[in-house]
Each structure stands twice: as structure tokens, then as C-alpha cells.
TIVEX-817265 format. One record per residue (C-alpha): residue number from 0; residue in three letters; y, x, z. Coordinates in nm, 3 decimals, padded with zeros to 5 digits. Layout:
N
+-----+-----+---------+---------+---------+
|   i |  aa |      py |      px |      pz |
+-----+-----+---------+---------+---------+
| NUM | ala |       Y |       X |       Z |
...
+-----+-----+---------+---------+---------+
! end
This chain:
263
+-----+-----+---------+---------+---------+
|   i |  aa |      py |      px |      pz |
+-----+-----+---------+---------+---------+
|   0 | met |  00.237 | -03.519 |  00.205 |
|   1 | ser |  00.119 | -03.364 | -00.124 |
|   2 | ser | -00.147 | -03.094 | -00.128 |
|   3 | leu |  00.108 | -02.836 | -00.247 |
|   4 | ala |  00.349 | -02.920 |  00.035 |
|   5 | leu |  00.060 | -02.905 |  00.283 |
|   6 | ala | -00.047 | -02.563 |  00.150 |
|   7 | val |  00.309 | -02.427 |  00.174 |
|   8 | arg |  00.357 | -02.564 |  00.526 |
|   9 | asp |  00.028 | -02.426 |  00.660 |
|  10 | ser |  00.067 | -02.092 |  00.482 |
|  11 | thr |  00.413 | -02.055 |  00.634 |
|  12 | thr |  00.268 | -02.126 |  00.977 |
|  13 | met | -00.004 | -01.864 |  00.929 |
|  14 | leu |  00.253 | -01.616 |  00.802 |
|  15 | arg |  00.466 | -01.671 |  01.111 |
|  16 | arg |  00.158 | -01.621 |  01.328 |
|  17 | asn |  00.075 | -01.287 |  01.167 |
|  18 | leu |  00.433 | -01.162 |  01.185 |
|  19 | leu |  00.448 | -01.254 |  01.554 |
|  20 | his |  00.127 | -01.059 |  01.614 |
|  21 | ala |  00.271 | -00.757 |  01.433 |
|  22 | arg |  00.589 | -00.778 |  01.641 |
|  23 | arg |  00.409 | -00.814 |  01.973 |
|  24 | tyr |  00.154 | -00.539 |  01.900 |
|  25 | pro |  00.344 | -00.279 |  01.694 |
|  26 | ser |  00.128 |  00.020 |  01.796 |
|  27 | met | -00.106 |  00.000 |  01.495 |
|  28 | thr |  00.179 | -00.025 |  01.246 |
|  29 | leu |  00.360 |  00.265 |  01.410 |
|  30 | asn |  00.044 |  00.477 |  01.412 |
|  31 | leu | -00.015 |  00.409 |  01.043 |
|  32 | leu |  00.349 |  00.489 |  00.966 |
|  33 | leu |  00.327 |  00.818 |  01.153 |
|  34 | thr |  00.082 |  00.970 |  00.905 |
|  35 | pro |  00.299 |  00.949 |  00.589 |
|  36 | val |  00.609 |  01.058 |  00.783 |
|  37 | met |  00.427 |  01.360 |  00.926 |
|  38 | leu |  00.286 |  01.450 |  00.583 |
|  39 | leu |  00.634 |  01.421 |  00.432 |
|  40 | leu |  00.787 |  01.651 |  00.692 |
|  41 | leu |  00.492 |  01.892 |  00.682 |
|  42 | phe |  00.486 |  01.938 |  00.306 |
|  43 | val |  00.865 |  01.958 |  00.273 |
|  44 | tyr |  00.944 |  02.195 |  00.557 |
|  45 | ile |  00.624 |  02.402 |  00.575 |
|  46 | phe |  00.505 |  02.412 |  00.214 |
|  47 | gly |  00.821 |  02.300 |  00.035 |
|  48 | asp |  00.946 |  02.638 | -00.085 |
|  49 | val |  00.609 |  02.746 | -00.226 |
|  50 | met |  00.528 |  02.408 | -00.377 |
|  51 | ser |  00.872 |  02.382 | -00.535 |
|  52 | ala |  00.818 |  02.712 | -00.714 |
|  53 | gly |  00.480 |  02.586 | -00.833 |
|  54 | ile |  00.630 |  02.279 | -01.002 |
|  55 | gly |  00.913 |  02.476 | -01.160 |
|  56 | gly |  01.178 |  02.407 | -00.903 |
|  57 | gly |  01.253 |  02.769 | -00.834 |
|  58 | gly |  01.168 |  02.960 | -00.519 |
|  59 | gly |  01.359 |  02.872 | -00.205 |
|  60 | asp |  01.468 |  02.526 | -00.327 |
|  61 | arg |  01.251 |  02.271 | -00.151 |
|  62 | ser |  01.465 |  01.981 | -00.280 |
|  63 | ala |  01.274 |  01.984 | -00.610 |
|  64 | tyr |  00.945 |  01.937 | -00.430 |
|  65 | leu |  01.096 |  01.672 | -00.202 |
|  66 | ala |  01.191 |  01.468 | -00.508 |
|  67 | tyr |  00.841 |  01.514 | -00.650 |
|  68 | leu |  00.671 |  01.426 | -00.322 |
|  69 | val |  00.850 |  01.108 | -00.211 |
|  70 | pro |  00.699 |  00.864 | -00.469 |
|  71 | gly |  00.349 |  00.972 | -00.368 |
|  72 | ile |  00.430 |  00.938 |  00.001 |
|  73 | leu |  00.557 |  00.584 | -00.057 |
|  74 | met |  00.226 |  00.490 | -00.220 |
|  75 | leu |  00.041 |  00.657 |  00.067 |
|  76 | thr |  00.245 |  00.444 |  00.307 |
|  77 | ile |  00.128 |  00.125 |  00.137 |
|  78 | gly | -00.234 |  00.237 |  00.151 |
|  79 | gly | -00.206 |  00.315 |  00.520 |
|  80 | thr | -00.033 | -00.011 |  00.609 |
|  81 | thr | -00.303 | -00.221 |  00.444 |
|  82 | ile | -00.564 | -00.062 |  00.672 |
|  83 | gly | -00.400 | -00.259 |  00.951 |
|  84 | thr | -00.453 | -00.575 |  00.747 |
|  85 | ala | -00.826 | -00.510 |  00.721 |
|  86 | val | -00.844 | -00.456 |  01.097 |
|  87 | ser | -00.644 | -00.772 |  01.169 |
|  88 | val | -00.867 | -00.986 |  00.946 |
|  89 | ala | -01.182 | -00.839 |  01.099 |
|  90 | met | -01.052 | -00.913 |  01.449 |
|  91 | asp | -00.983 | -01.277 |  01.353 |
|  92 | met | -01.336 | -01.306 |  01.215 |
|  93 | asn | -01.502 | -01.130 |  01.509 |
|  94 | glu | -01.312 | -01.326 |  01.775 |
|  95 | gly | -01.383 | -01.662 |  01.613 |
|  96 | ile | -01.021 | -01.738 |  01.526 |
|  97 | ile | -01.095 | -01.806 |  01.161 |
|  98 | ala | -01.394 | -02.022 |  01.257 |
|  99 | arg | -01.161 | -02.226 |  01.477 |
| 100 | phe | -00.908 | -02.261 |  01.195 |
| 101 | arg | -01.186 | -02.399 |  00.972 |
| 102 | thr | -01.233 | -02.690 |  01.212 |
| 103 | met | -00.865 | -02.782 |  01.203 |
| 104 | ala | -00.692 | -03.010 |  00.954 |
| 105 | ile | -00.508 | -02.730 |  00.773 |
| 106 | his | -00.512 | -02.605 |  00.415 |
| 107 | arg | -00.818 | -02.384 |  00.382 |
| 108 | gly | -00.652 | -02.106 |  00.185 |
| 109 | ser | -00.353 | -02.080 |  00.418 |
| 110 | val | -00.540 | -01.844 |  00.652 |
| 111 | leu | -00.581 | -01.581 |  00.382 |
| 112 | ile | -00.239 | -01.641 |  00.230 |
| 113 | gly | -00.075 | -01.584 |  00.569 |
| 114 | his | -00.249 | -01.248 |  00.603 |
| 115 | val | -00.165 | -01.143 |  00.248 |
| 116 | val |  00.204 | -01.237 |  00.251 |
| 117 | gly |  00.248 | -01.090 |  00.598 |
| 118 | ser |  00.086 | -00.765 |  00.489 |
| 119 | val |  00.302 | -00.736 |  00.177 |
| 120 | leu |  00.614 | -00.787 |  00.388 |
| 121 | gln |  00.497 | -00.520 |  00.633 |
| 122 | cys |  00.425 | -00.284 |  00.342 |
| 123 | val |  00.776 | -00.332 |  00.204 |
| 124 | leu |  00.928 | -00.272 |  00.548 |
| 125 | ser |  00.712 |  00.040 |  00.597 |
| 126 | val |  00.819 |  00.175 |  00.257 |
| 127 | val |  01.184 |  00.116 |  00.346 |
| 128 | leu |  01.145 |  00.302 |  00.677 |
| 129 | val |  00.964 |  00.599 |  00.521 |
| 130 | gly |  01.216 |  00.599 |  00.235 |
| 131 | ala |  01.497 |  00.613 |  00.490 |
| 132 | val |  01.338 |  00.923 |  00.644 |
| 133 | ala |  01.315 |  01.077 |  00.296 |
| 134 | val |  01.682 |  01.004 |  00.227 |
| 135 | ala |  01.775 |  01.149 |  00.568 |
| 136 | ile |  01.612 |  01.483 |  00.478 |
| 137 | gly |  01.771 |  01.502 |  00.134 |
| 138 | phe |  01.591 |  01.280 | -00.120 |
| 139 | arg |  01.820 |  01.142 | -00.388 |
| 140 | ala |  01.719 |  00.923 | -00.685 |
| 141 | val |  02.015 |  01.028 | -00.897 |
| 142 | his |  01.865 |  00.899 | -01.224 |
| 143 | ala |  01.792 |  00.547 | -01.093 |
| 144 | gly |  02.029 |  00.259 | -01.157 |
| 145 | ala |  02.008 | -00.098 | -01.032 |
| 146 | leu |  01.742 | -00.193 | -01.288 |
| 147 | glu |  01.525 |  00.109 | -01.207 |
| 148 | trp |  01.546 |  00.037 | -00.835 |
| 149 | leu |  01.453 | -00.326 | -00.895 |
| 150 | leu |  01.154 | -00.226 | -01.109 |
| 151 | ala |  01.050 |  00.034 | -00.851 |
| 152 | leu |  01.059 | -00.225 | -00.573 |
| 153 | gly |  00.861 | -00.465 | -00.791 |
| 154 | leu |  00.598 | -00.198 | -00.857 |
| 155 | leu |  00.567 | -00.118 | -00.487 |
| 156 | ala |  00.529 | -00.488 | -00.404 |
| 157 | leu |  00.265 | -00.528 | -00.677 |
| 158 | val |  00.067 | -00.231 | -00.544 |
| 159 | ala |  00.096 | -00.375 | -00.192 |
| 160 | leu | -00.034 | -00.712 | -00.313 |
| 161 | ala | -00.332 | -00.556 | -00.491 |
| 162 | leu | -00.432 | -00.334 | -00.199 |
| 163 | thr | -00.380 | -00.615 |  00.051 |
| 164 | trp | -00.632 | -00.842 | -00.124 |
| 165 | ile | -00.880 | -00.552 | -00.126 |
| 166 | ala | -00.812 | -00.493 |  00.244 |
| 167 | val | -00.864 | -00.863 |  00.323 |
| 168 | gly | -01.202 | -00.851 |  00.150 |
| 169 | met | -01.294 | -00.542 |  00.352 |
| 170 | gly | -01.189 | -00.711 |  00.673 |
| 171 | leu | -01.394 | -01.023 |  00.598 |
| 172 | ser | -01.697 | -00.807 |  00.512 |
| 173 | ser | -01.680 | -00.590 |  00.826 |
| 174 | pro | -01.868 | -00.677 |  01.146 |
| 175 | asn | -01.587 | -00.550 |  01.373 |
| 176 | ala | -01.243 | -00.393 |  01.372 |
| 177 | glu | -01.374 | -00.037 |  01.389 |
| 178 | ala | -01.591 | -00.087 |  01.082 |
| 179 | ala | -01.298 | -00.248 |  00.899 |
| 180 | ser | -01.082 |  00.055 |  00.973 |
| 181 | asn | -01.349 |  00.289 |  00.840 |
| 182 | asn | -01.419 |  00.074 |  00.534 |
| 183 | ala | -01.049 |  00.061 |  00.443 |
| 184 | leu | -00.998 |  00.435 |  00.484 |
| 185 | pro | -01.028 |  00.500 |  00.105 |
| 186 | leu | -00.700 |  00.310 |  00.062 |
| 187 | met | -00.533 |  00.605 |  00.235 |
| 188 | val | -00.761 |  00.880 |  00.105 |
| 189 | leu | -00.726 |  00.798 | -00.266 |
| 190 | pro | -00.352 |  00.881 | -00.274 |
| 191 | leu | -00.438 |  01.223 | -00.133 |
| 192 | leu | -00.666 |  01.277 | -00.434 |
| 193 | ser | -00.402 |  01.173 | -00.687 |
| 194 | ser | -00.091 |  01.339 | -00.828 |
| 195 | ala |  00.098 |  01.265 | -00.506 |
| 196 | phe |  00.120 |  01.627 | -00.392 |
| 197 | val |  00.056 |  01.840 | -00.701 |
| 198 | pro |  00.056 |  01.767 | -01.077 |
| 199 | val | -00.279 |  01.681 | -01.229 |
| 200 | asp | -00.244 |  01.973 | -01.471 |
| 201 | ala | -00.237 |  02.215 | -01.176 |
| 202 | met | -00.572 |  02.093 | -01.042 |
| 203 | pro | -00.912 |  02.252 | -01.115 |
| 204 | gly | -01.068 |  02.124 | -01.435 |
| 205 | trp | -01.362 |  01.957 | -01.262 |
| 206 | phe | -01.128 |  01.766 | -01.029 |
| 207 | arg | -00.874 |  01.641 | -01.283 |
| 208 | pro | -01.070 |  01.330 | -01.391 |
| 209 | ile | -01.090 |  01.219 | -01.026 |
| 210 | ala | -00.714 |  01.241 | -00.991 |
| 211 | glu | -00.628 |  01.107 | -01.335 |
| 212 | tyr | -00.860 |  00.807 | -01.367 |
| 213 | gln | -00.776 |  00.622 | -01.047 |
| 214 | pro | -00.514 |  00.354 | -00.968 |
| 215 | phe | -00.271 |  00.563 | -00.765 |
| 216 | thr | -00.187 |  00.833 | -01.018 |
| 217 | pro | -00.039 |  00.602 | -01.287 |
| 218 | ala |  00.146 |  00.405 | -01.018 |
| 219 | ile |  00.292 |  00.725 | -00.870 |
| 220 | glu |  00.390 |  00.863 | -01.211 |
| 221 | thr |  00.556 |  00.532 | -01.301 |
| 222 | leu |  00.751 |  00.535 | -00.975 |
| 223 | arg |  00.858 |  00.895 | -01.044 |
| 224 | gly |  00.976 |  00.793 | -01.388 |
| 225 | leu |  01.183 |  00.506 | -01.248 |
| 226 | leu |  01.342 |  00.705 | -00.966 |
| 227 | leu |  01.361 |  01.055 | -01.113 |
| 228 | gly |  01.391 |  00.992 | -01.485 |
| 229 | thr |  01.065 |  01.166 | -01.580 |
| 230 | arg |  00.849 |  01.048 | -01.869 |
| 231 | ile |  00.643 |  00.738 | -01.789 |
| 232 | gly |  00.439 |  00.709 | -02.109 |
| 233 | asp |  00.124 |  00.501 | -02.073 |
| 234 | asn |  00.139 |  00.510 | -01.694 |
| 235 | gly |  00.354 |  00.198 | -01.673 |
| 236 | trp |  00.111 | -00.046 | -01.829 |
| 237 | leu | -00.187 |  00.134 | -01.674 |
| 238 | ala | -00.037 |  00.085 | -01.328 |
| 239 | val |  00.022 | -00.285 | -01.393 |
| 240 | val | -00.332 | -00.334 | -01.530 |
| 241 | trp | -00.481 | -00.152 | -01.228 |
| 242 | cys | -00.278 | -00.367 | -00.986 |
| 243 | leu | -00.362 | -00.697 | -01.154 |
| 244 | gly | -00.730 | -00.604 | -01.180 |
| 245 | leu | -00.755 | -00.497 | -00.815 |
| 246 | ala | -00.563 | -00.806 | -00.701 |
| 247 | ala | -00.797 | -01.035 | -00.895 |
| 248 | leu | -01.104 | -00.848 | -00.767 |
| 249 | gly | -00.981 | -00.859 | -00.408 |
| 250 | tyr | -00.892 | -01.227 | -00.433 |
| 251 | leu | -01.233 | -01.327 | -00.572 |
| 252 | trp | -01.412 | -01.108 | -00.317 |
| 253 | ser | -01.208 | -01.248 | -00.029 |
| 254 | arg | -01.259 | -01.609 | -00.136 |
| 255 | ala | -01.634 | -01.552 | -00.175 |
| 256 | arg | -01.661 | -01.399 |  00.172 |
| 257 | phe | -01.435 | -01.661 |  00.330 |
| 258 | asp | -01.629 | -01.952 |  00.175 |
| 259 | arg | -01.970 | -01.805 |  00.253 |
| 260 | asp | -01.975 | -01.916 |  00.616 |
| 261 | pro | -02.027 | -02.288 |  00.672 |
| 262 | thr | -01.723 | -02.495 |  00.765 |
+-----+-----+---------+---------+---------+
! end
């Protein structure tokens, strides 16, 4: 069997293992999904009328703010889901599972690839579920055609891939699952500090650079442009550059941490 065929076979096995774990122990995924859903419902039904007036939607019409909010909530969903990846990797390290895999005649990189592909699939599923809740309460992407939806899905998958590699590195660097959860918390906090809930122009002057010069804001604005027809500008290529850079950084970090321990 060629090395490529061996890598594909072992990576598929590791992917199946991680998906079975996620199916048998769904509590973490459900808990991480609960946060973006609750934030969506909270901001739409409690603050929606006021926030809609603030973004020019007119008082009493929360649908304008719902349309503005959903792209940011979808990015927040990805950030939250990848926290579970960091915890899962840390548990495998702490319980000696990865050490046991190192002694087996399997492709070395398949362990990480299984976690990464499984996490991206879970992120996509989480986004679909949260998006279904958004559609149920009135979200409509009336300006998006088939191409825009395809590009939006590709952007979400690219963000999920980038954050997953970062989460894997955090999991490998953490001494236990609790530390991994705490270390990965910025993946969910950063979207809260972006343009997910309010426009950058509406923020205090001292805070705008924090919201503007981070990976989530250009990704969110690009997703808004694809789904809502707003201006994308430079955000499109900035989002892609951020994702590729974070994916490369996370990959190199994860490989360095994974290879550090003796086989």
C-alpha cells in the first residue's frame, strides 16, 4: 500500500473515531451551541428594536437587526465549536491515547487530521443548526444567489479550518481539558469584540482598532456582503489572508507540539 493510501485510510479511521465520540457524548457540542442560540434570541427579541434603530433599520423593526446579527452569530458558532476540539485533543493527550497511537503502525499525521476534519464537519453542522434557528425567527438572505451561498459556505469552512488548527495547537499545549477550555476561550471572545453586534463606526474611538484589526471582523463583513448584498471592499481578501495565515500557524504549532514528545 502506498504512503498516500495509508494516510487516507488511517485518517479516515481517526475521523470515524472522533465522529463516534461526538455522537456518543453530545453534551459538550450542545452546550457550545446553546451560547450562540441564546445570544441570537436575546439580541433579537430583547435588544432588537433599539439596535435596529441604531443601524438605520427604523424603530420597531427588529428584522433589520436580525439580518445584521446572523453573520456574526454564525462566526461565533464556529469559534465556540472549536473549543470542544481543544478539549478533545487535550483529553487524548492527558489520557495517553495519542501516546498509544504513536506506538501503532499507523500514519503519524492521521491523528491530527482526524481531529481537524471532524471538527470542521461539526462546525459546518453547528452553523447549519444555528442558521436554521435564524431562518425560523425571520432571517432571509434575499440578495444571495447560488454562487453567493456557495462562497459563504466556503468562507465558513475556511474559518472553521483555520480556527480548528489553532484549537488543536491549544489542546496539545494544555496540561488538561480544563486548561484547554480556558486557553481556547479567546476563539469565542474575539467575535464578541468584532463587528458582530454593532458596526465598528459606532464603537468608541479607542476601541475601534481592536474590533477592526482582528480576523473576525473582515470575515463577518465578507459574509454580510455575500448574504445581504452589502459592500465587501477589502474585507474579502483580508478574511482569506487571515484564515490562511492562522491555518498555517496552527498547523506548524500543532506539528511542533505533536512531534516534541518522543515516539
